[in-house]
Wavefront OBJ file of the C-alpha trace (Angstrom):
o trace
v 37.751 76.349 -101.906
v 37.263 79.716 -103.586
v 36.527 81.304 -100.208
v 39.618 79.775 -98.666
v 41.747 81.070 -101.489
v 40.232 84.514 -101.078
v 40.877 84.404 -97.360
v 44.476 83.466 -97.868
v 44.897 86.275 -100.385
v 43.465 88.737 -97.956
v 45.866 87.573 -95.214
v 48.758 88.104 -97.659
v 47.631 91.607 -98.387
v 47.327 92.334 -94.695
v 43.667 92.822 -94.716
v 41.509 92.014 -91.643
v 39.427 88.990 -92.156
v 35.805 89.544 -91.166
v 32.689 87.593 -91.465
v 31.644 89.673 -94.371
v 34.824 89.336 -96.385
v 35.186 85.704 -95.317
v 32.023 84.909 -97.056
v 32.759 87.307 -99.777
v 30.002 89.578 -98.788
v 27.449 86.874 -99.318
v 24.471 87.048 -97.004
v 23.957 83.323 -97.013
v 27.488 82.664 -95.860
v 27.085 85.277 -93.166
v 23.997 83.583 -91.756
v 25.637 80.218 -91.785
v 28.610 81.626 -89.941
v 26.419 83.244 -87.275
v 24.553 80.014 -86.702
v 27.823 78.216 -86.228
v 29.001 80.866 -83.771
v 25.699 80.652 -81.889
v 25.983 76.888 -81.654
v 29.494 77.194 -80.344
v 28.330 79.789 -77.853
v 25.486 77.541 -76.711
v 27.859 74.638 -76.512
v 30.248 76.691 -74.407
v 27.344 77.810 -72.256
v 26.271 74.191 -71.815
v 29.825 73.230 -70.944
v 29.903 75.972 -68.316
v 26.600 74.824 -66.861
v 27.855 71.249 -66.695
v 30.985 72.386 -64.956
v 28.930 74.330 -62.442
v 26.626 71.367 -61.948
v 29.626 69.146 -61.356
v 30.961 71.614 -58.825
v 27.578 71.771 -57.078
v 27.280 67.961 -57.084
v 30.792 67.666 -55.750
v 29.987 70.157 -52.978
v 26.743 68.350 -52.147
v 28.505 65.000 -52.056
v 31.222 66.459 -49.844
v 28.612 67.853 -47.440
v 26.745 64.535 -47.389
v 29.976 62.667 -46.822
v 30.741 64.976 -43.908
v 27.244 64.395 -42.551
v 27.556 60.631 -42.999
v 31.020 60.727 -41.459
v 29.687 62.533 -38.373
v 26.784 60.096 -38.215
v 29.097 57.115 -38.575
v 31.414 58.468 -35.931
v 28.463 58.899 -33.595
v 27.272 55.366 -34.413
v 30.767 53.989 -33.879
v 31.040 55.913 -30.580
v 27.624 54.614 -29.515
v 28.547 51.071 -30.506
v 31.822 51.423 -28.647
v 29.977 52.604 -25.532
v 27.453 49.781 -25.854
v 30.264 47.288 -26.357
v 31.998 48.581 -23.242
v 28.684 48.413 -21.335
v 28.077 44.882 -22.580
v 31.581 43.872 -21.589
v 30.983 45.402 -18.172
v 27.658 43.591 -17.835
v 29.278 40.386 -19.073
v 31.961 40.668 -16.413
v 29.295 41.352 -13.789
v 27.290 38.394 -15.107
v 30.377 36.204 -14.939
v 30.968 37.317 -11.373
v 27.348 36.527 -10.511
v 27.679 33.182 -12.285
v 30.845 32.429 -10.329
v 29.097 33.442 -7.123
v 26.056 31.317 -8.026
v 28.342 28.402 -8.838
v 30.038 28.734 -5.470
v 26.645 28.960 -3.751
v 25.477 25.937 -5.739
v 28.548 23.990 -4.688
v 27.985 25.103 -1.102
v 24.326 24.062 -1.261
v 25.281 20.749 -2.872
v 27.749 20.128 -0.072
v 25.151 21.131 2.510
v 22.519 18.877 0.945
v 24.986 16.013 0.953
v 25.755 16.684 4.602
v 22.026 16.843 5.405
v 21.398 13.586 3.555
v 24.215 11.930 5.438
v 22.865 13.417 8.656
v 19.363 12.222 7.765
v 20.672 8.728 7.106
v 22.449 8.803 10.459
v 19.254 10.056 12.128
v 17.218 7.326 10.452
v 19.690 4.732 11.638
v 19.570 6.211 15.127
v 15.768 6.299 14.935
v 15.701 2.623 13.941
v 17.990 1.812 16.843
v 15.856 3.887 19.213
v 12.696 2.210 17.904
v 14.263 -1.191 18.459
v 15.290 -0.154 21.958
v 11.798 1.204 22.643
v 10.248 -2.025 21.376
v 12.623 -4.010 23.541
v 11.811 -1.807 26.512
v 8.111 -2.184 25.717
v 8.453 -5.943 25.661
v 10.436 -5.848 28.894
v 7.870 -3.575 30.518
v 5.078 -5.845 29.333
v 6.906 -8.877 30.668
v 7.673 -7.203 33.984
v 4.097 -5.885 34.276
v 2.722 -9.369 33.694
v 5.250 -10.722 36.173
v 4.289 -8.169 38.818
v 0.593 -8.738 38.136
v 1.075 -12.479 38.453
v 2.973 -12.029 41.729
v 0.273 -9.680 42.998
v -2.435 -12.174 42.074
v -0.512 -14.931 43.816
v -0.266 -12.736 46.882
v -4.082 -12.407 46.767
v -4.774 -16.097 46.180
v -6.114 -16.552 49.731
v -8.430 -13.506 49.409
v -12.075 -13.135 48.494
v -13.799 -9.939 47.405
v -17.340 -9.312 48.687
v -19.311 -6.853 46.550
v -22.590 -5.192 47.527
v -22.364 -5.399 51.322
v -24.199 -2.320 52.677
v -22.045 0.572 53.882
v -23.265 0.845 57.514
v -21.333 1.501 60.756
v -22.795 -1.570 62.474
v -21.485 -3.694 59.600
v -18.119 -1.979 59.173
v -17.321 -2.364 62.898
v -17.676 -6.177 62.846
v -16.874 -7.314 59.302
v -15.300 -10.598 60.483
v -18.525 -11.575 62.274
v -20.634 -10.500 59.271
v -18.526 -12.694 56.961
v -19.039 -15.712 59.241
v -22.794 -15.028 59.111
v -22.711 -14.834 55.270
v -20.928 -18.203 55.047
v -23.301 -19.768 57.544
v -26.326 -18.409 55.644
v -25.238 -19.438 52.118
v -22.930 -22.491 52.456
v -23.069 -23.860 56.009
v -21.602 -27.212 54.954
v -18.279 -25.504 54.305
v -17.905 -24.554 57.952
v -15.429 -26.572 59.960
v -16.109 -28.218 63.249
v -17.044 -25.573 65.715
v -19.001 -23.627 63.077
v -16.233 -21.238 62.116
v -13.695 -20.601 59.331
v -10.387 -19.055 60.223
v -10.052 -15.585 58.710
v -6.737 -13.760 58.947
v -8.161 -10.267 58.328
v -11.078 -8.491 56.673
v -11.383 -4.834 55.634
v -13.023 -2.332 53.302
v -11.187 -1.150 50.138
v -10.336 1.604 49.580
v -9.723 2.439 53.208
v -11.210 5.967 52.873
v -14.866 6.400 51.890
v -15.537 8.653 48.901
v -18.671 10.686 49.711
v -19.334 11.298 45.997
v -19.865 7.577 45.334
v -23.261 6.074 46.013
v -22.125 2.441 45.864
v -20.646 0.716 48.885
v -16.978 -0.166 49.061
v -15.857 -3.723 48.485
v -14.765 -5.954 51.342
v -11.513 -7.940 51.118
v -11.227 -11.028 53.285
v -7.976 -12.997 53.672
v -8.399 -16.625 54.718
v -5.779 -18.689 56.459
v -6.614 -21.692 54.307
v -6.585 -21.519 50.489
v -8.748 -24.660 50.311
v -11.499 -23.127 52.471
v -11.428 -19.975 50.345
v -11.803 -22.077 47.181
v -14.738 -23.981 48.613
v -16.604 -20.753 49.338
v -15.730 -19.393 45.873
v -17.017 -22.529 44.135
v -20.287 -22.284 46.083
v -20.573 -18.595 45.061
v -20.246 -19.639 41.417
v -23.095 -22.100 41.759
v -25.645 -19.800 43.418
v -26.256 -16.155 44.260
v -25.179 -15.252 47.790
v -27.282 -13.073 50.076
v -26.891 -11.247 53.340
v -30.127 -10.949 55.283
v -32.044 -11.247 52.004
v -29.994 -8.627 50.120
v -27.974 -9.962 47.105
v -24.195 -9.814 47.289
v -21.403 -11.144 45.068
v -18.259 -13.024 46.028
v -15.371 -13.177 43.559
v -11.601 -13.530 43.309
v -9.564 -10.707 44.750
v -7.352 -9.868 41.772
v -4.811 -7.215 40.798
v -6.079 -4.004 39.148
v -4.583 -4.936 35.744
v -6.263 -8.308 35.831
v -9.602 -6.747 36.758
v -9.305 -4.322 33.814
v -8.522 -7.171 31.450
v -11.514 -9.120 32.730
v -13.763 -6.081 32.478
v -12.818 -5.701 28.798
v -14.705 -8.963 28.118
v -17.992 -7.679 29.579
v -19.763 -6.852 26.290
v -18.733 -10.114 24.614
v -19.504 -12.075 27.770
v -23.085 -10.760 27.940
v -23.715 -11.425 24.238
v -22.263 -14.931 24.516
v -24.553 -15.626 27.456
v -27.570 -14.439 25.414
v -26.561 -16.866 22.646
v -26.263 -19.734 25.133
v -22.504 -20.207 24.684
v -21.965 -20.730 28.432
v -19.180 -18.123 28.733
v -16.759 -18.097 31.641
v -13.838 -15.871 32.627
v -10.981 -18.029 33.828
v -7.838 -16.940 35.605
v -6.312 -14.543 34.945
v -8.501 -12.996 32.208
v -9.276 -15.741 29.714
v -12.705 -16.191 28.094
v -14.047 -19.680 27.454
v -17.204 -20.572 25.521
v -18.950 -23.811 24.623
v -19.583 -23.943 20.852
v -20.390 -26.868 18.543
v -19.620 -29.431 21.244
v -16.195 -27.968 22.120
v -14.773 -25.619 24.716
v -12.901 -22.708 23.118
v -10.525 -20.444 25.079
v -9.337 -16.944 24.134
v -6.727 -14.740 25.797
v -7.315 -11.689 23.549
v -10.460 -10.000 22.276
v -8.925 -9.821 18.768
v -8.527 -13.595 18.740
v -12.182 -14.096 19.657
v -13.410 -11.617 17.006
v -11.324 -13.377 14.319
v -12.840 -16.690 15.465
v -16.398 -15.286 15.342
v -15.954 -13.828 11.815
v -15.089 -17.259 10.436
v -18.281 -18.818 11.899
v -21.536 -17.927 10.079
v -23.517 -18.531 13.298
v -21.453 -15.877 15.141
v -20.372 -13.503 12.331
v -21.517 -9.920 12.969
v -22.991 -10.675 16.401
v -19.877 -9.642 18.328
v -18.978 -6.434 16.483
v -18.196 -4.264 19.502
v -17.824 -1.016 17.530
v -21.190 -1.467 15.788
v -22.883 -2.318 19.096
v -21.436 0.802 20.721
v -22.583 2.935 17.774
v -26.121 1.559 17.989
v -26.170 2.115 21.720
v -25.025 5.727 21.216
l 1 2 3 4 5 6 7 8 9 10 11 12 13 14 15 16 17 18 19 20 21 22 23 24 25 26 27 28 29 30 31 32 33 34 35 36 37 38 39 40 41 42 43 44 45 46 47 48 49 50 51 52 53 54 55 56 57 58 59 60 61 62 63 64 65 66 67 68 69 70 71 72 73 74 75 76 77 78 79 80 81 82 83 84 85 86 87 88 89 90 91 92 93 94 95 96 97 98 99 100 101 102 103 104 105 106 107 108 109 110 111 112 113 114 115 116 117 118 119 120 121 122 123 124 125 126 127 128 129 130 131 132 133 134 135 136 137 138 139 140 141 142 143 144 145 146 147 148 149 150 151 152 153 154 155 156 157 158 159 160 161 162 163 164 165 166 167 168 169 170 171 172 173 174 175 176 177 178 179 180 181 182 183 184 185 186 187 188 189 190 191 192 193 194 195 196 197 198 199 200 201 202 203 204 205 206 207 208 209 210 211 212 213 214 215 216 217 218 219 220 221 222 223 224 225 226 227 228 229 230 231 232 233 234 235 236 237 238 239 240 241 242 243 244 245 246 247 248 249 250 251 252 253 254 255 256 257 258 259 260 261 262 263 264 265 266 267 268 269 270 271 272 273 274 275 276 277 278 279 280 281 282 283 284 285 286 287 288 289 290 291 292 293 294 295 296 297 298 299 300 301 302 303 304 305 306 307 308 309 310 311 312 313 314 315 316 317 318 319 320 321 322 323 324 325 326
């Protein structure tokens, strides 16, 4: 308070207030005043440094914000471009999807048409198969009818097999046939020692030089009864011509001969087993088994019959016999 009073007095007198007279010339007061001034100076210096730091921080933040802004703008531009590209691709994908959908619809329609067409074809195929089966049955019926008519047309004929192929025989076949009948069954001859023969010839008409066997002879008789008598005698015994064996059989159509020939393997085996087999007209096999006569028109029927009989089962397996023979 004393210093303040002194200071006020000095101001009244117009004296300049200094550090020295403020403290009344006291050294201690002077030091304290200098320390205070130094603190204020340091404080001001610190305030200036803070201000500068704030300016620098503000500048740095501004620069970073500019950098971030440029980066964000680039990112936004890139995202915009990508979005536009995606939209473009999406439109293209939608177009492809629409195209695929149209193609799918077209294929679905085509498949439906094909299925309908396939159903129609199957129906047509069934109809064609039925027609073919009907035609097959008709052909079979007509073939059997023709074969039967052909066999009836040959009912007065006999076929002589094994007669030697010589000119002196071929030139007088009718005389040779009379000699064969006279040699093997003379009791069949009518009064006068002859049987009326309409015609006799070799078949086929042209000789095949590559064949070593003689051609068959076909003889047509005027009387069916006389032909049957000779045939029955030929079934009882083996016929000969001048000591050489010959065979006399029915003269049948080619189809009938093939059907009869199909029984050959079974016929021979049945004869070995003592079943007394016979081939009856037109191509029917008969056997004598267990005190009964059994007749079969088809080979399949006979094989089914044999499989059910233990005595015959396995003995008429044609395929196995052929394999063993091979």
